[in-house]
ZAFI-473565 format. One line per 5 residues: their letters; for each residue x, y, z of N, C-alpha, C. Coordinates in Angstrom, 3 decimals, always signed. Example, Ala and Ser with C-alpha at 12.3 -4.5 7.8 and 13.67 -1.06 7.14 Angstrom:
2
AS = +13.190 -5.690 +7.800 +12.300 -4.500 +7.800 +13.200 -3.300 +7.800; +12.850 -2.250 +7.080 +13.670 -1.060 +7.140 +12.900 +0.030 +7.870
//
This chain:
232
XXXXX = -39.727 -8.854 +99.884 -38.486 -8.689 +100.642 -37.302 -8.710 +99.677; -36.438 -7.717 +99.747 -35.268 -7.638 +98.870 -34.034 -8.149 +99.620; -33.434 -9.218 +99.100 -32.305 -9.868 +99.774 -31.110 -9.899 +98.829; -29.976 -9.384 +99.287 -28.728 -9.425 +98.528 -27.834 -10.510 +99.102; -27.362 -11.428 +98.252 -26.463 -12.500 +98.691 -25.113 -12.384 +97.994
XXXXX = -24.057 -12.710 +98.730 -22.690 -12.610 +98.221 -21.924 -13.882 +98.575; -21.395 -14.572 +97.550 -20.539 -15.750 +97.748 -19.129 -15.403 +97.270; -18.166 -15.443 +98.171 -16.773 -15.141 +97.807 -15.818 -16.191 +98.373; -16.281 -17.439 +98.502 -15.465 -18.455 +99.160 -14.389 -19.062 +98.260; -14.447 -18.763 +96.944 -13.381 -19.222 +96.052 -13.124 -18.144 +95.006
XXXXX = -12.551 -18.508 +93.878 -12.169 -17.506 +92.883 -13.344 -16.985 +92.061; -14.524 -17.543 +92.251 -15.709 -17.081 +91.539 -16.530 -16.167 +92.437; -16.833 -14.995 +91.957 -17.700 -14.065 +92.664 -19.138 -14.336 +92.239; -20.005 -14.639 +93.203 -21.404 -14.911 +92.903 -22.287 -13.963 +93.706; -23.170 -13.258 +93.011 -24.115 -12.348 +93.638 -25.527 -12.781 +93.301
XXXXX = -26.433 -12.599 +94.263 -27.838 -12.887 +94.023 -28.695 -11.767 +94.580; -29.797 -11.493 +93.922 -30.741 -10.476 +94.385 -32.145 -11.064 +94.300; -32.725 -11.328 +95.465 -34.070 -11.889 +95.546 -35.059 -10.766 +95.814; -36.082 -10.680 +94.982 -37.107 -9.638 +95.112 -38.470 -10.313 +95.051; -38.984 -10.713 +96.213 -40.240 -11.454 +96.292 -40.162 -12.702 +95.414
XXXXX = -40.899 -12.768 +94.313 -40.908 -13.978 +93.485 -39.879 -13.917 +92.355; -39.093 -12.869 +92.301 -38.112 -12.693 +91.221 -36.696 -12.848 +91.766; -35.809 -13.451 +90.964 -34.424 -13.650 +91.399 -33.468 -13.308 +90.262; -32.469 -12.473 +90.559 -31.420 -12.142 +89.588 -30.079 -12.542 +90.170; -29.198 -13.022 +89.324 -27.858 -13.336 +89.838 -26.819 -13.045 +88.769
XXXXX = -25.577 -12.977 +89.224 -24.461 -12.828 +88.296 -23.251 -13.535 +88.880; -22.453 -14.112 +87.982 -21.240 -14.827 +88.378 -20.087 -14.366 +87.502; -18.917 -14.226 +88.096 -17.738 -13.867 +87.315 -16.495 -14.434 +87.980; -15.563 -14.880 +87.143 -14.300 -15.420 +87.655 -13.360 -14.247 +87.904; -13.321 -13.778 +89.137 -12.508 -12.609 +89.469 -11.163 -12.984 +90.084
XXXXX = -10.950 -14.268 +90.352 -9.682 -14.702 +90.924 -9.431 -14.059 +92.266; -8.326 -13.351 +92.375 -7.967 -12.693 +93.637 -8.382 -11.223 +93.650; -9.292 -10.846 +92.748 -9.659 -9.437 +92.627 -11.055 -9.130 +93.173; -11.519 -9.923 +94.131 -12.832 -9.660 +94.716 -12.925 -8.236 +95.251; -11.845 -7.757 +95.871 -11.879 -6.426 +96.488 -12.111 -5.332 +95.450
XXXXX = -11.629 -5.544 +94.233 -11.789 -4.557 +93.176 -13.163 -4.637 +92.517; -13.761 -5.827 +92.527 -14.964 -6.057 +91.728 -16.262 -6.099 +92.529; -16.189 -6.400 +93.818 -17.409 -6.715 +94.551 -18.394 -5.554 +94.607; -17.967 -4.410 +95.104 -18.901 -3.291 +95.262 -19.431 -2.816 +93.906; -18.562 -2.819 +92.910 -18.972 -2.422 +91.552 -20.076 -3.344 +91.039
XXXXX = -19.898 -4.655 +91.247 -20.896 -5.620 +90.784 -22.198 -5.512 +91.569; -22.098 -5.232 +92.862 -23.308 -5.053 +93.667 -24.128 -3.886 +93.135; -23.466 -2.773 +92.898 -24.183 -1.586 +92.428 -24.777 -1.809 +91.037; -24.051 -2.517 +90.175 -24.576 -2.805 +88.840 -25.815 -3.696 +88.930; -25.768 -4.700 +89.806 -26.917 -5.596 +89.963 -28.131 -4.837 +90.502
XXXXX = -27.909 -3.951 +91.456 -29.010 -3.155 +91.996 -29.574 -2.212 +90.930; -28.682 -1.568 +90.198 -29.132 -0.632 +89.161 -29.951 -1.327 +88.079; -29.529 -2.536 +87.707 -30.258 -3.296 +86.691 -31.697 -3.568 +87.126; -31.883 -3.641 +88.447 -33.209 -3.945 +88.986 -33.872 -2.736 +89.634; -33.319 -1.568 +89.332 -33.876 -0.296 +89.785 -34.034 -0.235 +91.300
XXXXX = -32.995 -0.676 +91.997 -32.975 -0.639 +93.456 -31.753 +0.130 +93.944; -31.849 +0.612 +95.184 -30.727 +1.243 +95.857 -30.367 +0.422 +97.093; -29.206 +0.678 +97.668 -28.793 -0.053 +98.868 -29.842 +0.056 +99.972; -30.449 +1.216 +100.099 -31.424 +1.432 +101.155 -32.691 +0.608 +100.958; -32.901 +0.110 +99.722 -34.092 -0.693 +99.432 -33.938 -2.144 +99.880
XXXXX = -32.732 -2.533 +100.263 -32.498 -3.914 +100.677 -33.064 -4.153 +102.076; -33.581 -5.365 +102.287 -34.137 -5.739 +103.594 -33.233 -6.690 +104.361; -32.391 -7.440 +103.631 -31.506 -8.412 +104.279 -30.266 -8.608 +103.428; -29.117 -8.720 +104.092 -27.839 -9.011 +103.447 -27.382 -10.387 +103.916; -26.789 -11.179 +103.020 -26.287 -12.485 +103.447 -25.036 -12.860 +102.672
XXXXX = -24.183 -13.643 +103.327 -22.917 -14.076 +102.718 -22.508 -15.422 +103.304; -21.575 -16.071 +102.638 -20.962 -17.275 +103.192 -19.895 -16.854 +104.199; -19.800 -17.596 +105.312 -18.842 -17.216 +106.348 -17.638 -18.149 +106.428; -17.625 -19.164 +105.570 -16.504 -20.083 +105.575 -16.959 -21.490 +105.920; -16.074 -22.432 +105.719 -14.673 -22.267 +105.309 -14.561 -21.893 +103.824
XXXXX = -13.331 -21.520 +103.446 -13.062 -21.131 +102.076 -11.844 -20.239 +102.008; -11.719 -19.503 +100.924 -10.594 -18.596 +100.725 -10.540 -17.557 +101.839; -9.386 -17.443 +102.513 -9.231 -16.477 +103.597 -9.561 -15.069 +103.114; -8.923 -14.677 +102.019 -9.093 -13.314 +101.514 -10.508 -13.087 +101.012; -11.040 -14.038 +100.242 -12.372 -13.890 +99.687 -13.437 -13.743 +100.759
XXXXX = -13.398 -14.604 +101.773 -14.383 -14.534 +102.849 -14.304 -13.202 +103.583; -13.090 -12.777 +103.842 -12.898 -11.518 +104.582 -13.439 -10.329 +103.791; -13.189 -10.318 +102.490 -13.669 -9.215 +101.648 -15.198 -9.217 +101.581; -15.790 -10.386 +101.330 -17.240 -10.462 +101.225 -17.941 -9.991 +102.478; -17.480 -10.475 +103.628 -18.128 -10.094 +104.881 -17.860 -8.641 +105.233
XXXXX = -16.660 -8.155 +104.945 -16.329 -6.758 +105.262 -17.192 -5.787 +104.465; -17.358 -6.063 +103.171 -18.176 -5.184 +102.333 -19.623 -5.178 +102.814; -20.182 -6.349 +103.114 -21.571 -6.397 +103.567 -21.736 -5.781 +104.954; -20.736 -5.939 +105.815 -20.815 -5.281 +107.122 -20.826 -3.770 +106.955; -20.049 -3.272 +106.004 -20.049 -1.844 +105.743 -21.419 -1.353 +105.300
XXXXX = -22.065 -2.114 +104.416 -23.410 -1.752 +103.968 -24.401 -1.851 +105.127; -24.271 -2.928 +105.924 -25.183 -3.133 +107.054 -25.119 -1.969 +108.043; -23.895 -1.529 +108.360 -23.734 -0.425 +109.310 -24.231 +0.892 +108.737; -23.866 +1.166 +107.485 -24.205 +2.470 +106.903 -25.694 +2.603 +106.579; -26.349 +1.492 +106.264 -27.767 +1.537 +105.881 -28.689 +0.936 +106.944
XXXXX = -28.105 +0.495 +108.065 -28.877 -0.104 +109.159 -29.703 -1.301 +108.675; -28.999 -2.265 +108.062 -29.637 -3.464 +107.530 -29.104 -4.701 +108.245; -29.923 -5.737 +108.433 -29.452 -6.966 +109.070 -28.564 -7.783 +108.138; -27.578 -8.465 +108.728 -26.643 -9.316 +107.983 -26.662 -10.717 +108.577; -26.754 -11.713 +107.713 -26.735 -13.119 +108.128 -25.658 -13.841 +107.328
XXXXX = -24.807 -14.617 +108.011 -23.790 -15.418 +107.326 -24.074 -16.900 +107.534; -23.754 -17.697 +106.521 -24.098 -19.124 +106.509 -22.859 -19.942 +106.175; -22.737 -21.119 +106.768 -21.625 -22.027 +106.465 -21.547 -22.323 +104.971; -20.355 -22.214 +104.411 -20.145 -22.529 +102.990 -20.549 -23.968 +102.679; -20.227 -24.894 +103.573 -20.552 -26.298 +103.344 -22.065 -26.508 +103.270
XXXXX = -22.817 -25.801 +104.110 -24.270 -25.927 +104.072 -24.836 -25.376 +102.765; -24.249 -24.298 +102.278 -24.705 -23.701 +101.020 -24.461 -24.654 +99.846; -23.254 -25.222 +99.775 -22.938 -26.146 +98.679 -23.817 -27.392 +98.743; -24.031 -27.931 +99.956 -24.839 -29.139 +100.102 -26.309 -28.879 +99.792; -26.807 -27.702 +100.131 -28.223 -27.393 +99.933 -28.618 -27.468 +98.459
XXXXX = -27.700 -27.156 +97.572 -27.975 -27.239 +96.137 -28.449 -28.627 +95.721; -28.027 -29.652 +96.483 -28.338 -31.033 +96.124 -29.038 -31.755 +97.277; -29.808 -31.015 +98.051 -30.481 -31.609 +99.214 -31.559 -32.611 +98.812; -31.944 -32.610 +97.524 -32.944 -33.568 +97.037 -32.360 -34.970 +96.874; -31.024 -35.089 +96.895 -30.378 -36.381 +96.620 -30.748 -37.401 +97.705
XXXXX = -31.188 -38.605 +97.318 -31.605 -39.623 +98.292 -30.427 -40.418 +98.847; -29.598 -39.777 +99.590 -28.424 -40.440 +100.149 -27.566 -39.442 +100.899; -26.266 -39.681 +100.898 -25.307 -38.838 +101.610 -24.680 -37.841 +100.654; -24.652 -36.578 +101.054 -24.053 -35.526 +100.240 -22.803 -35.008 +100.948; -21.690 -34.959 +100.206 -20.413 -34.502 +100.756 -19.931 -33.297 +99.960
XXXXX = -20.137 -32.084 +100.457 -19.592 -30.904 +99.784 -18.088 -30.827 +100.005; -17.359 -30.475 +98.954 -15.900 -30.407 +99.028 -15.407 -29.102 +98.416; -14.433 -28.504 +99.069 -13.851 -27.257 +98.581 -12.345 -27.330 +98.774; -11.594 -27.091 +97.711 -10.143 -27.202 +97.743 -9.554 -26.276 +98.804; -8.841 -26.868 +99.779 -8.185 -26.091 +100.833 -6.676 -26.019 +100.611
XXXXX = -6.224 -26.592 +99.491 -4.808 -26.628 +99.123 -4.019 -27.515 +100.091; -2.740 -27.711 +99.746 -1.864 -28.595 +100.524 -2.437 -30.008 +100.602; -3.111 -30.458 +99.513 -3.703 -31.793 +99.399 -4.761 -32.047 +100.462; -5.438 -30.986 +100.893 -6.515 -31.102 +101.856 -7.759 -30.401 +101.287; -8.914 -30.789 +101.804 -10.165 -30.196 +101.355 -11.024 -29.828 +102.560
XXXXX = -11.751 -28.728 +102.428 -12.797 -28.441 +103.395 -13.977 -29.338 +103.043; -14.577 -29.940 +104.043 -15.656 -30.892 +103.792 -16.647 -30.918 +104.944; -17.760 -31.575 +104.702 -18.764 -31.882 +105.714 -19.626 -32.995 +105.127; -20.480 -33.588 +105.949 -21.321 -34.688 +105.485 -22.769 -34.404 +105.878; -23.678 -34.586 +104.895 -25.097 -34.335 +105.114 -25.908 -35.528 +104.624
XXXXX = -27.013 -35.780 +105.289 -27.948 -36.811 +104.855 -29.353 -36.238 +104.897; -30.049 -36.304 +103.765 -31.420 -35.794 +103.645 -31.513 -34.345 +104.138; -30.518 -33.562 +103.778 -30.509 -32.153 +104.127 -30.065 -31.836 +105.536; -29.734 -32.849 +106.333 -29.331 -32.624 +107.722 -27.843 -32.912 +107.894; -27.176 -32.058 +108.645 -25.740 -32.198 +108.891 -25.471 -33.373 +109.835
XXXXX = -24.497 -34.222 +109.482 -24.102 -35.311 +110.380 -22.624 -35.225 +110.743; -21.944 -34.160 +110.310 -20.546 -33.955 +110.688 -20.303 -32.460 +110.831; -19.244 -32.084 +111.554 -18.860 -30.672 +111.564 -18.166 -30.313 +110.252; -17.961 -29.040 +110.010 -17.092 -28.627 +108.915 -15.679 -29.071 +109.239; -14.980 -29.635 +108.245 -13.657 -30.206 +108.500 -12.618 -29.697 +107.511
XXXXX = -11.393 -29.584 +107.959 -10.216 -29.375 +107.113 -9.618 -30.767 +106.980; -9.937 -31.495 +105.902 -9.814 -32.947 +105.930 -8.841 -33.542 +104.925; -8.421 -34.761 +105.275 -7.776 -35.688 +104.359 -8.785 -36.816 +104.115; -8.598 -37.649 +103.086 -9.605 -38.667 +102.773 -10.002 -39.545 +103.957; -9.040 -39.934 +104.783 -9.329 -40.825 +105.915 -10.305 -40.219 +106.913
XXXXX = -10.376 -38.899 +106.980 -11.271 -38.247 +107.943 -12.739 -38.520 +107.653; -13.060 -38.856 +106.396 -14.452 -39.057 +106.015 -14.935 -40.487 +106.222; -14.011 -41.418 +106.447 -14.362 -42.837 +106.536 -15.464 -43.114 +107.567; -15.388 -42.616 +108.811 -16.431 -42.951 +109.791 -17.832 -42.514 +109.372; -17.923 -41.505 +108.528 -19.226 -40.971 +108.126 -19.788 -41.644 +106.883
XXXXX = -18.948 -42.341 +106.126 -19.363 -42.851 +104.821 -19.457 -44.362 +104.720; -18.871 -45.085 +105.643 -18.728 -46.524 +105.474 -20.070 -47.278 +105.458; -21.113 -46.678 +106.005 -22.414 -47.358 +106.014 -23.420 -46.713 +105.063; -22.941 -45.831 +104.188 -23.842 -45.143 +103.257 -24.029 -45.960 +101.981; -25.264 -46.070 +101.527 -25.536 -46.849 +100.320 -25.394 -46.012 +99.051
XXXXX = -25.603 -44.690 +99.156 -25.441 -43.793 +98.008 -24.755 -42.515 +98.493; -23.677 -42.136 +97.813 -22.897 -40.970 +98.226 -22.692 -40.060 +97.022; -22.910 -38.773 +97.239 -22.690 -37.783 +96.192 -21.647 -36.786 +96.677; -20.492 -36.780 +96.025 -19.442 -35.804 +96.308 -19.670 -34.604 +95.394; -19.719 -33.411 +95.952 -20.021 -32.246 +95.125 -19.124 -31.060 +95.472
XXXXX = -18.899 -30.219 +94.485 -18.027 -29.052 +94.647 -17.235 -28.854 +93.374; -16.873 -27.625 +93.050 -16.230 -27.338 +91.761 -14.892 -28.020 +91.541; -14.202 -28.413 +92.605 -12.892 -29.076 +92.445 -12.855 -30.384 +93.223; -13.992 -31.058 +93.285 -14.124 -32.199 +94.191 -13.531 -33.506 +93.679; -13.330 -33.650 +92.361 -13.001 -34.955 +91.811 -11.727 -35.592 +92.390
XXXXX = -10.573 -34.911 +92.453 -9.364 -35.578 +92.947 -9.520 -36.120 +94.367; -10.089 -35.314 +95.243 -10.241 -35.738 +96.632 -11.259 -36.863 +96.746; -12.380 -36.743 +96.014 -13.402 -37.780 +96.061 -12.848 -39.115 +95.570; -12.057 -39.082 +94.518 -11.465 -40.322 +94.000 -10.511 -40.939 +95.011; -9.789 -40.104 +95.757 -8.900 -40.635 +96.807 -9.701 -41.284 +97.926
XXXXX = -10.848 -40.707 +98.286 -11.708 -41.323 +99.295 -12.203 -42.674 +98.805; -12.605 -42.753 +97.548 -13.126 -43.998 +96.994 -12.054 -45.075 +96.930; -10.805 -44.673 +96.742 -9.705 -45.644 +96.673 -9.444 -46.335 +98.013; -9.944 -45.766 +99.092 -9.730 -46.382 +100.409 -10.487 -47.697 +100.555; -11.491 -47.919 +99.693 -12.195 -49.201 +99.677 -13.238 -49.381 +100.753
XXXXX = -13.631 -48.301 +101.434 -14.608 -48.438 +102.514 -16.036 -48.136 +102.045; -16.163 -47.591 +100.839 -17.484 -47.266 +100.316 -18.053 -48.500 +99.611; -19.141 -49.016 +100.143 -19.717 -50.253 +99.622 -20.854 -50.017 +98.625; -21.427 -48.819 +98.659 -22.549 -48.528 +97.779 -22.133 -47.710 +96.573; -23.103 -47.004 +96.001 -22.888 -46.185 +94.813 -22.249 -44.851 +95.199
XXXXX = -21.245 -44.424 +94.429 -20.592 -43.137 +94.662 -20.627 -42.319 +93.377; -21.040 -41.076 +93.490 -21.168 -40.178 +92.339 -20.342 -38.927 +92.600; -19.642 -38.458 +91.570 -18.864 -37.219 +91.688 -19.528 -36.144 +90.834; -19.939 -35.071 +91.474 -20.572 -33.947 +90.793 -19.643 -32.746 +90.920; -18.777 -32.555 +89.933 -17.826 -31.440 +89.991 -18.210 -30.343 +88.999
XXXXX = -19.519 -30.225 +88.724 -20.008 -29.181 +87.818 -19.872 -27.806 +88.471; -19.747 -26.801 +87.643 -19.742 -25.427 +88.129 -21.192 -25.013 +88.362; -21.536 -24.658 +89.586 -22.913 -24.359 +89.939 -23.055 -22.962 +90.533; -24.267 -22.438 +90.450 -24.604 -21.190 +91.136 -25.095 -21.535 +92.543; -24.578 -20.837 +93.536 -24.973 -21.092 +94.926 -25.778 -19.946 +95.528
XXXXX = -26.077 -18.916 +94.747 -26.734 -17.725 +95.286 -28.123 -18.022 +95.843; -28.919 -18.809 +95.115 -30.274 -19.086 +95.591 -30.248 -19.940 +96.851; -29.330 -20.897 +96.936 -29.220 -21.708 +98.153 -28.830 -20.840 +99.337; -27.874 -19.941 +99.138 -27.469 -19.033 +100.210 -28.648 -18.173 +100.650; -29.397 -17.636 +99.704 -30.545 -16.793 +100.041 -31.588 -17.556 +100.835
XXXXX = -31.878 -18.783 +100.407 -32.873 -19.605 +101.105 -32.450 -19.906 +102.529; -31.203 -20.361 +102.705 -30.719 -20.714 +104.041 -30.617 -19.495 +104.947; -30.167 -18.374 +104.384 -30.049 -17.148 +105.186 -31.418 -16.649 +105.638; -32.416 -16.731 +104.767 -33.774 -16.310 +105.122 -34.318 -17.156 +106.267; -34.102 -18.465 +106.187 -34.553 -19.359 +107.254 -33.835 -19.053 +108.567
XXXXX = -32.534 -18.842 +108.473 -31.742 -18.556 +109.667 -32.170 -17.226 +110.304; -32.466 -16.248 +109.464 -32.886 -14.942 +109.965 -34.229 -15.046 +110.684; -35.139 -15.827 +110.136 -36.445 -16.002 +110.765 -36.344 -16.732 +112.100; -35.395 -17.692 +112.183 -35.268 -18.497 +113.394 -34.407 -17.829 +114.466; -33.324 -17.154 +114.051 -32.341 -16.664 +115.009 -32.075 -15.166 +114.927
XXXXX = -32.569 -14.518 +113.894 -32.280 -13.115 +113.717 -30.947 -12.899 +113.024; -30.485 -11.659 +113.032 -29.239 -11.306 +112.357 -28.021 -11.810 +113.119; -26.875 -11.820 +112.454 -25.609 -12.192 +113.091 -25.300 -11.274 +114.259; -24.577 -11.811 +115.229 -24.004 -10.982 +116.284 -22.997 -10.027 +115.654; -22.858 -8.855 +116.227 -21.975 -7.842 +115.657 -20.525 -8.316 +115.566
XXXXX = -20.134 -9.257 +116.401 -18.759 -9.738 +116.393 -18.503 -10.923 +115.480; -19.529 -11.405 +114.786 -19.354 -12.552 +113.896 -18.401 -12.221 +112.760; -17.412 -13.076 +112.577 -16.471 -12.917 +111.479 -16.381 -14.195 +110.681; -15.527 -14.244 +109.673 -15.357 -15.464 +108.887 -14.875 -16.630 +109.754; -15.234 -17.844 +109.344 -14.800 -19.065 +110.021 -13.781 -19.748 +109.124
XXXXX = -12.555 -19.947 +109.623 -11.469 -20.390 +108.762 -11.067 -21.858 +108.906; -11.200 -22.484 +110.047 -10.797 -23.871 +110.317 -9.281 -24.072 +110.379; -8.523 -23.186 +109.792 -7.062 -23.288 +109.874 -6.470 -21.887 +109.841; -5.216 -21.781 +110.214 -4.540 -20.486 +110.191 -4.160 -20.118 +108.758; -4.114 -18.824 +108.500 -3.686 -18.348 +107.186 -2.201 -18.627 +106.998
XXXXX = -1.725 -18.500 +105.751 -0.304 -18.706 +105.465 +0.554 -17.740 +106.285; +0.112 -16.505 +106.411 +0.874 -15.507 +107.170 +0.945 -15.882 +108.645; -0.196 -16.338 +109.205 -0.221 -16.735 +110.614 +0.644 -17.973 +110.844; +0.583 -18.938 +109.921 +1.397 -20.148 +110.053 +2.885 -19.812 +109.971; +3.243 -18.903 +109.054 +4.649 -18.497 +108.918 +5.129 -17.788 +110.173
XXXXX = +4.274 -16.945 +110.766 +4.634 -16.245 +112.002 +4.831 -17.220 +113.150; +3.941 -18.205 +113.261 +4.086 -19.226 +114.311 +5.385 -19.988 +114.153; +5.730 -20.368 +112.901 +6.964 -21.113 +112.637 +8.190 -20.280 +113.020; +8.161 -18.990 +112.671 +9.277 -18.118 +113.007 +9.427 -17.953 +114.522; +8.322 -17.847 +115.230 +8.365 -17.696 +116.683 +8.889 -18.957 +117.349
XXXXX = +8.546 -20.123 +116.787 +9.055 -21.383 +117.339 +10.548 -21.489 +117.137; +11.025 -21.009 +115.976 +12.465 -21.029 +115.707 +13.215 -20.085 +116.651; +12.614 -18.925 +116.920 +13.275 -17.938 +117.773 +13.163 -18.294 +119.249; +12.110 -19.040 +119.609 +11.906 -19.414 +121.017 +11.612 -20.910 +121.106; +12.591 -21.766 +120.834 +12.339 -23.204 +120.790 +11.850 -23.786 +122.111
XX = +12.126 -23.129 +123.198 +11.710 -23.617 +124.507 +10.536 -22.830 +125.072; +10.011 -21.910 +124.265 +8.929 -21.036 +124.735 +7.572 -21.709 +124.744
//
């Protein structure tokens, strides 16, 4: 089974290509240029492995939370391929993908992704199972989920500042570890998407990115409308 995975939830573009027992991936720091680089990188990865778009059996991507623009570009490009080549598309929570990388950890895993404005996207997992929803969080939001944990692993490429603020609250009684290494998430995305496809099938045609908060443009529009219609 040939599976193409795309992670665009932050400034790093990550692609994976699973071909039965073989796996190829590539990562590049594209910043805000995912739209310019994504399709080019997909075609290069396929060409390196002597495959065409029509040879793919499944497409998968992260659906959020994460970068508004990145998520939208990743899903839009894969939807275009899915429609034009009649291929199934599966999207997976970004938090589940980040946590799955460390599902072997014997304790609580907290994936963290910088949401800016001193907030982080987060969730809480224990032994590979979700125990919280995806959150647009401040440190205090995690307290109910962590206060009884004996071992906690905070993970994510920019997790250290937020994790340290959570630890400063003094509610963590056990061991706390910060894993802010740069990691590849392509294989985790492929694994989770394959499982989801087997259990539930492809995404509904109307599935789009999951944001948890309004974009800067939407927030600015709401603020302007409130100013123009204070009693509305």
